[in-house]
C-alpha positions as CSV (number, residue, x, y, z in Angstrom):
1,X,96.1,58.3,85.8
2,X,97.5,61.5,84.2
3,X,96.9,60.1,80.8
4,X,93.2,59.5,81.6
5,X,93.0,63.0,83.2
6,X,94.2,64.7,80.0
7,X,92.4,62.4,77.7
8,X,89.2,63.0,79.6
9,X,89.6,66.7,79.7
10,X,86.3,68.4,79.4
11,X,86.2,72.0,78.2
12,X,82.6,73.2,78.5
13,X,80.7,76.4,78.5
14,X,78.1,76.2,81.2
15,X,75.1,78.0,79.8
16,X,72.7,79.0,82.5
17,X,75.3,78.6,85.2
18,X,77.0,81.9,84.6
19,X,75.1,85.1,83.9
20,X,75.7,88.5,82.6
21,X,75.4,91.4,85.0
22,X,73.7,94.1,83.0
23,X,71.8,97.3,83.6
24,X,74.8,99.1,85.3
25,X,75.9,102.6,84.8
26,X,77.7,103.1,81.5
27,X,76.4,100.1,79.7
28,X,76.9,100.2,76.0
29,X,78.9,103.4,76.2
30,X,82.3,103.8,74.5
31,X,84.2,106.1,76.9
32,X,87.2,107.9,75.5
33,X,89.5,106.7,78.2
34,X,92.7,104.7,77.8
35,X,92.8,105.5,74.1
36,X,96.6,105.7,74.0
37,X,98.4,103.9,71.2
38,X,100.1,100.6,71.8
39,X,103.9,100.9,71.8
40,X,105.6,99.6,68.7
41,X,107.6,96.5,69.7
42,X,109.8,94.1,67.9
43,X,108.5,90.5,67.7
44,X,111.1,89.2,70.1
45,X,110.4,91.8,72.8
46,X,108.4,91.0,75.9
47,X,105.0,92.3,75.0
48,X,103.5,95.4,76.7
49,X,99.9,95.2,75.4
50,X,97.8,98.4,75.8
51,X,94.2,97.6,76.3
52,X,91.1,99.7,75.3
53,X,87.9,99.9,77.4
54,X,85.2,97.8,75.7
55,X,82.1,99.3,74.3
56,X,79.8,97.2,76.5
57,X,80.3,96.9,80.3
58,X,78.4,93.6,80.6
59,X,80.8,90.8,81.4
60,X,80.1,87.1,80.7
61,X,81.8,83.8,80.5
62,X,84.0,83.4,77.4
63,X,86.3,80.5,78.2
64,X,86.2,77.6,80.7
65,X,88.4,74.7,81.5
66,X,86.8,71.9,83.6
67,X,88.7,68.8,84.7
68,X,87.9,65.6,86.7
69,X,90.3,64.0,89.2
70,X,90.0,60.9,91.2
71,X,89.3,61.7,94.9
72,X,92.5,62.4,96.9
73,X,94.7,63.0,93.8
74,X,96.3,66.4,93.1
75,X,97.1,68.0,89.8
76,X,99.8,70.7,89.7
77,X,98.8,73.5,87.2
78,X,101.9,75.6,86.7
79,X,101.8,78.6,84.3
80,X,98.9,80.6,82.8
81,X,99.3,82.5,79.5
82,X,97.0,84.1,77.0
83,X,97.1,85.7,73.6
84,X,94.3,87.1,71.4
85,X,93.7,83.6,70.2
86,X,94.3,81.1,73.1
87,X,94.4,80.5,76.8
88,X,97.2,78.2,77.7
89,X,97.5,76.3,81.0
90,X,100.2,74.1,82.3
91,X,98.9,70.8,83.8
92,X,101.6,68.5,85.4
93,X,103.5,67.5,82.2
94,X,101.1,68.9,79.6
95,X,100.4,72.2,78.0
96,X,96.7,72.7,77.2
97,X,95.6,75.4,74.7
98,X,91.9,76.6,74.7
99,X,90.5,78.8,71.9
100,X,89.9,82.3,73.4
101,X,86.3,83.1,73.9
102,X,85.1,79.5,73.2
103,X,84.9,76.2,74.9
104,X,87.0,74.4,72.3
105,X,90.4,72.8,72.7
106,X,93.0,74.4,70.4
107,X,95.8,72.0,71.0
108,X,97.7,70.1,73.7
109,X,101.3,69.2,74.0
110,X,102.6,66.3,76.3
111,X,106.1,66.6,77.7
112,X,108.3,63.7,78.9
113,X,108.4,65.0,82.5
114,X,106.8,67.5,84.9
115,X,106.8,71.2,84.2
116,X,109.2,72.6,86.8
117,X,109.7,76.3,85.9
118,X,107.7,78.9,84.0
119,X,107.8,82.6,83.3
120,X,104.8,85.0,83.0
121,X,106.5,86.9,80.2
122,X,105.3,86.4,76.6
123,X,106.9,87.9,73.5
124,X,105.0,90.3,71.1
125,X,104.4,87.4,68.7
126,X,103.2,85.0,71.4
127,X,106.2,82.9,72.5
128,X,107.2,81.9,76.0
129,X,109.7,79.5,77.7
130,X,109.2,76.7,80.2
131,X,111.4,74.3,82.1
132,X,110.5,70.6,82.5
133,X,112.0,67.4,83.9
134,X,113.8,65.1,81.5
135,X,111.8,62.1,82.6
136,X,108.8,61.1,84.7
137,X,109.0,61.5,88.5
138,X,109.5,64.4,90.8
139,X,113.2,63.5,91.4
140,X,114.1,63.7,87.8
141,X,116.4,66.7,87.0
142,X,114.8,69.9,85.9
143,X,117.2,70.2,83.0
144,X,115.1,70.8,79.8
145,X,114.4,74.3,78.5
146,X,112.1,74.9,75.6
147,X,110.5,77.8,73.7
148,X,106.9,77.4,72.7
149,X,104.5,79.2,70.3
150,X,101.4,79.7,72.3
151,X,99.1,80.2,69.4
152,X,100.2,77.1,67.5
153,X,101.1,74.8,70.4
154,X,104.5,74.2,68.8
155,X,107.8,73.6,70.5
156,X,110.2,75.8,68.6
157,X,113.4,74.5,70.2
158,X,114.7,72.6,73.2
159,X,118.1,72.6,75.0
160,X,119.5,70.7,77.9
161,X,120.5,73.0,80.8
162,X,123.6,71.9,82.8
163,X,121.8,71.9,86.1
164,X,122.6,69.7,89.2
165,X,121.3,66.2,88.9
166,X,119.4,66.5,92.2
167,X,115.6,66.9,91.6
168,X,115.0,68.8,94.8
169,X,113.4,72.2,94.6
170,X,116.4,74.2,95.9
171,X,118.4,73.2,92.8
172,X,115.6,73.8,90.3
173,X,116.4,76.6,87.9
174,X,114.2,79.6,87.1
175,X,113.6,81.1,83.7
176,X,112.7,84.5,82.2
177,X,112.6,86.4,78.9
178,X,114.0,89.7,77.7
179,X,114.4,90.9,74.2
180,X,115.7,88.1,72.0
181,X,117.0,86.1,74.9
182,X,115.9,83.3,77.2
183,X,117.8,83.3,80.5
184,X,117.9,80.7,83.2
185,X,119.7,80.4,86.6
186,X,120.1,77.3,88.8
187,X,122.3,78.3,91.8
188,X,125.4,76.5,90.5
189,X,125.4,78.6,87.3
190,X,123.3,80.5,84.7
191,X,123.0,80.7,81.0
192,X,121.3,82.6,78.2
193,X,120.0,81.3,74.8
194,X,119.2,83.1,71.6
195,X,115.5,83.2,71.2
196,X,115.5,82.5,67.5
197,X,117.4,79.2,67.4
198,X,118.2,78.2,71.0
199,X,121.9,78.8,70.6
200,X,123.7,79.3,73.9
201,X,125.0,82.9,74.1
202,X,126.9,82.6,77.4
203,X,127.4,80.5,80.6
204,X,128.2,81.6,84.1
205,X,129.6,79.2,86.7
206,X,129.3,79.4,90.4
207,X,132.3,80.8,92.2
208,X,133.6,80.1,95.7
209,X,131.9,83.2,97.1
210,X,128.8,83.8,94.9
211,X,126.2,82.0,93.0
212,X,123.5,83.1,90.6
213,X,120.2,83.1,92.5
214,X,117.8,84.0,89.7
215,X,116.8,86.4,86.9
216,X,114.1,89.0,86.3
217,X,113.3,89.8,82.7
218,X,111.0,92.1,80.7
219,X,112.4,95.3,79.4
220,X,115.8,94.4,80.9
221,X,117.7,91.6,82.6
222,X,118.5,91.7,86.3
223,X,120.4,89.0,88.3
224,X,120.3,88.3,92.0
225,X,123.6,87.0,93.2
226,X,123.8,85.2,96.6
227,X,127.2,85.7,98.2
228,X,129.0,84.7,101.4
229,X,132.3,85.3,103.1
230,X,134.7,82.4,103.3
231,X,133.9,81.8,107.0
232,X,130.1,81.9,106.5
233,X,127.6,79.4,105.3
234,X,125.1,79.8,102.5
235,X,122.3,80.2,104.9
236,X,123.7,83.6,105.8
237,X,123.8,85.0,102.2
238,X,124.5,88.5,101.3
239,X,123.0,89.7,98.2
240,X,124.0,91.7,95.1
241,X,121.8,92.9,92.2
242,X,123.4,93.1,88.8
243,X,122.2,94.5,85.5
244,X,123.2,92.0,82.8
245,X,123.8,92.5,79.1
246,X,121.5,89.8,77.7
247,X,123.7,89.1,74.7
248,X,127.1,88.9,76.4
249,X,126.3,88.0,80.1
250,X,128.6,90.8,81.3
251,X,127.5,93.0,84.3
252,X,126.7,96.6,83.6
253,X,126.5,97.6,87.2
254,X,126.2,96.0,90.7
255,X,124.1,97.1,93.7
256,X,125.2,95.7,97.0
257,X,122.1,95.0,99.2
258,X,122.7,96.1,102.9
259,X,123.8,93.5,105.4
260,X,121.1,92.0,107.5
261,X,118.6,91.4,104.7
262,X,117.3,87.9,104.8
263,X,115.6,87.7,101.4
264,X,115.8,89.5,98.1
265,X,113.4,89.4,95.1
266,X,113.4,91.4,91.9
267,X,110.0,93.1,91.5
268,X,111.0,94.9,88.3
269,X,113.9,94.8,85.9
270,X,113.4,98.2,84.3
271,X,113.0,100.4,86.2
272,X,115.0,98.3,88.7
273,X,112.9,97.7,91.9
274,X,114.1,95.2,94.6
275,X,111.9,93.7,97.3
276,X,113.7,92.9,100.5
277,X,113.0,91.3,103.9
278,X,115.0,93.0,106.6
279,X,113.5,90.8,109.4
280,X,111.7,87.6,110.0
281,X,108.2,88.9,109.3
282,X,108.1,88.8,105.5
283,X,109.0,91.6,103.0
284,X,109.6,95.0,104.6
285,X,110.7,97.3,101.8
286,X,110.9,98.0,98.1
287,X,114.1,99.7,97.0
288,X,114.2,101.6,93.7
289,X,117.4,102.0,91.7
290,X,118.3,104.3,88.9
291,X,119.5,103.3,85.4
292,X,123.1,103.0,86.7
293,X,122.2,100.9,89.8
294,X,122.4,103.7,92.2
295,X,120.0,103.9,95.2
296,X,117.0,106.2,94.6
297,X,114.4,105.6,97.3
298,X,112.9,103.1,99.8
299,X,109.2,102.3,99.9
300,X,108.4,101.0,103.4
301,X,105.7,98.3,103.6
302,X,105.0,99.4,107.2
303,X,104.7,96.1,109.1
304,X,101.9,94.6,107.0
305,X,100.0,97.7,106.1
306,X,100.8,96.8,102.5
307,X,100.9,93.4,101.0
308,X,103.6,92.2,98.6
309,X,104.1,88.5,98.1
310,X,107.0,87.2,96.1
311,X,107.0,83.6,97.2
312,X,103.6,82.3,95.9
313,X,105.0,80.0,93.1
314,X,104.1,76.5,94.3
315,X,106.0,74.7,91.5
316,X,109.2,76.8,91.1
317,X,110.3,78.0,94.5
318,X,113.5,79.5,93.1
319,X,111.6,82.1,91.1
320,X,112.7,85.6,92.1
321,X,110.5,87.9,90.0
322,X,106.9,86.7,90.6
323,X,105.7,89.3,93.1
324,X,101.9,89.5,93.7
325,X,100.0,92.6,94.8
326,X,102.5,95.0,93.3
327,X,102.7,96.4,89.8
328,X,105.7,98.6,88.7
329,X,105.2,101.3,86.1
330,X,107.9,103.6,84.7
331,X,107.6,106.1,87.5
332,X,105.4,104.5,90.2
333,X,104.9,101.3,92.1
334,X,101.2,100.3,92.8
335,X,100.8,98.3,96.0
336,X,97.9,96.6,97.6
337,X,97.0,97.5,101.1
338,X,96.2,95.1,103.9
339,X,92.6,94.1,104.5
340,X,90.3,96.5,106.3
341,X,87.4,95.0,108.3
342,X,84.4,97.1,108.9
343,X,81.9,95.3,111.1
344,X,80.9,91.7,110.6
345,X,81.9,90.3,107.2
346,X,82.5,93.8,105.7
347,X,86.0,94.0,104.2
348,X,87.7,96.4,101.8
349,X,91.2,97.6,100.9
350,X,92.9,100.0,98.5
351,X,95.8,100.4,96.1
352,X,98.4,103.1,96.7
353,X,100.9,104.5,94.2
354,X,104.4,105.3,95.3
355,X,106.8,107.6,93.5
356,X,109.9,105.6,92.6
357,X,112.1,108.7,92.8
358,X,111.1,109.7,96.4
359,X,109.4,106.7,97.9
360,X,106.4,108.9,98.9
361,X,102.8,108.1,98.4
362,X,101.0,109.6,95.4
363,X,97.5,108.4,94.6
364,X,95.1,106.2,96.5
365,X,92.4,104.0,94.8
366,X,89.7,102.8,97.2
367,X,88.1,99.4,96.5
368,X,84.7,100.5,97.9
369,X,82.5,98.8,100.5
370,X,82.5,95.0,100.4
371,X,85.1,95.0,97.6
372,X,88.8,94.0,97.4
373,X,90.9,95.5,94.7
374,X,94.2,94.1,93.3
375,X,96.5,95.4,90.5
376,X,97.0,93.1,87.6
377,X,99.4,94.8,85.2
378,X,100.3,98.0,83.5
379,X,98.5,99.0,80.3
380,X,100.4,101.9,79.0
381,X,100.2,104.5,81.8
382,X,97.0,102.9,83.1
383,X,96.9,100.1,85.8
384,X,94.5,97.3,85.1
385,X,92.9,96.1,88.4
386,X,90.5,93.4,89.5
387,X,87.8,94.3,92.0
388,X,86.4,91.2,93.8
389,X,83.0,91.4,95.5
390,X,83.0,90.0,99.0
391,X,79.3,90.1,99.8
392,X,78.2,87.4,97.4
393,X,75.7,89.8,95.8
394,X,77.3,92.8,94.0
395,X,79.3,92.0,90.9
396,X,83.0,91.8,90.6
397,X,84.7,94.0,87.9
398,X,87.7,94.9,85.9
399,X,88.8,98.6,86.1
400,X,91.5,100.8,84.8
401,X,93.3,103.2,87.1
402,X,94.8,106.4,85.7
403,X,98.3,106.7,87.1
404,X,98.3,110.5,86.5
405,X,94.8,111.7,87.4
406,X,93.5,109.0,89.7
407,X,90.4,108.4,87.6
408,X,88.9,104.9,87.8
409,X,87.2,103.6,84.6
410,X,85.1,100.4,84.7
411,X,85.8,97.9,81.9
412,X,83.0,95.4,82.7
413,X,81.1,93.8,85.5
414,X,80.5,90.1,86.1
415,X,79.4,87.5,88.7
416,X,79.7,83.7,89.0
417,X,78.5,80.8,91.1
418,X,80.6,79.7,94.0
419,X,81.7,76.5,92.3
420,X,83.9,78.5,89.9
421,X,84.7,81.4,92.2
422,X,88.5,80.9,92.5
423,X,89.5,84.6,92.2
424,X,92.0,85.0,95.0
425,X,95.2,86.6,93.8
426,X,97.0,84.9,96.7
427,X,96.1,81.5,95.5
428,X,95.2,81.8,91.8
429,X,96.7,83.1,88.5
430,X,95.1,86.2,87.1
431,X,95.9,87.3,83.6
432,X,94.3,90.1,81.5
433,X,95.0,90.0,77.8
434,X,93.2,91.3,74.7
435,X,90.0,92.3,76.6
436,X,89.7,89.1,78.6
437,X,90.4,88.4,82.3
438,X,91.4,84.9,83.1
439,X,91.4,83.2,86.5
440,X,93.3,79.9,86.8
441,X,94.0,77.5,89.6
442,X,97.6,76.7,90.5
443,X,96.6,73.3,91.8
444,X,93.6,71.0,91.7
445,X,92.7,68.5,94.4
446,X,90.4,65.6,93.5
447,X,87.1,65.4,95.4
448,X,84.2,63.0,95.2
449,X,80.5,63.7,94.7
450,X,78.0,60.9,95.1
451,X,80.9,58.5,95.1
452,X,82.2,59.7,91.8
453,X,85.0,62.0,90.8
454,X,83.7,65.5,90.8
455,X,84.4,67.9,88.0
456,X,86.6,70.8,89.0
457,X,87.1,74.3,87.5
458,X,90.6,74.7,86.3
459,X,90.4,78.1,84.5
460,X,87.8,80.6,83.3
461,X,87.9,83.6,81.1
462,X,85.5,86.6,81.4
463,X,85.0,89.1,78.6
464,X,82.7,92.0,77.5
465,X,80.0,91.0,75.1
466,X,81.6,93.4,72.7
467,X,85.0,91.6,72.6
468,X,85.7,90.3,69.1
469,X,86.1,86.5,68.8
470,X,89.4,85.3,67.3
471,X,89.3,84.0,63.7
472,X,90.0,80.2,63.6
């Protein structure tokens, strides 16, 4: 069935279905905002792209991925990546590349087994790492690690990870990138591989008291260690956070998380920010650390007033760094508030910045009436955010939030029909790269229409009409 799904993949631009929202304030103006220079980065660093506001604020469909599934069948879609040239989507055991800004397939790559682990990180030159099962079936071990070129659709190298033979999710490894290194942890151990050739740099083995729970990458490499006393069981873990030298695997410092914490996630590796659940009602606090692993401040999520979700990965439940609704900059954390209901069907929210040194609130960015706002990522010292319309009339938009002044700058406005309106950060992947915002489903469920398999939207990309198309 999956062969027929991929073979029958239809990537189409639906002319007349999508429409440009024009005539809004600021159309065709080139605002001098966000004009900071992109940081100079080595090719093997995790990229930190700095975006520029487009000249035209009319947004339109640039890329689309439509698939057809037999009714009642599900298709896992792990991983969404983008470069200036392609949108890449994981689909069960296949990586599918679509030319950015077009409706054309760039490449596809079939793996021997299901994709079982991804990282959102991409290098400056467009590489990322994935984990996949060595053979077909959900019970096959998740023991293959590979580095891919997203632009070319080329597997650069592949290694076998010494993971447990069980195919259950609790033993599946996670994977991340930092400069020049691909790191993976699987509970019973962890390892790191040279990004250039796939040569193993080091290997950690589980001890009687501690195991490696997972890595967070990016500018640095953090490790969550899950530990117990001899008389305790693993269900009562106590946690440590360690700064790891990517080349040697040695710990630079260790932070002991307080007793009584049920869950720990790594929201940022540098600056180090730890998300913790001190009760049974989800995440309760963010804890910021300094460059030596010393405690700096606590940001309290105040019983649901702020939303941080670090457990949304449907494919790789062992991931520890994929935290939605929070973006960490060099000095601030930007967190989404809870939903505010104003009358019948009128909802809104806001983003608040917190100082990592004090834990105190700094700036507040309101979504506006009948809008919901979500941070996507940092772009220099700006925060890129997605504003979703909730009244089915006003357009959605991409905006830039100035972390110093609080100024909000629109990038572009757009609207879509309900059939393709999967833009919920709680359920879908949202990626902004090189002037384009991509929305991608994490799973598709087959439905029927008039007794036939209905076509389903798997991913879409929106761009300003002024965005340059990539050269072929």
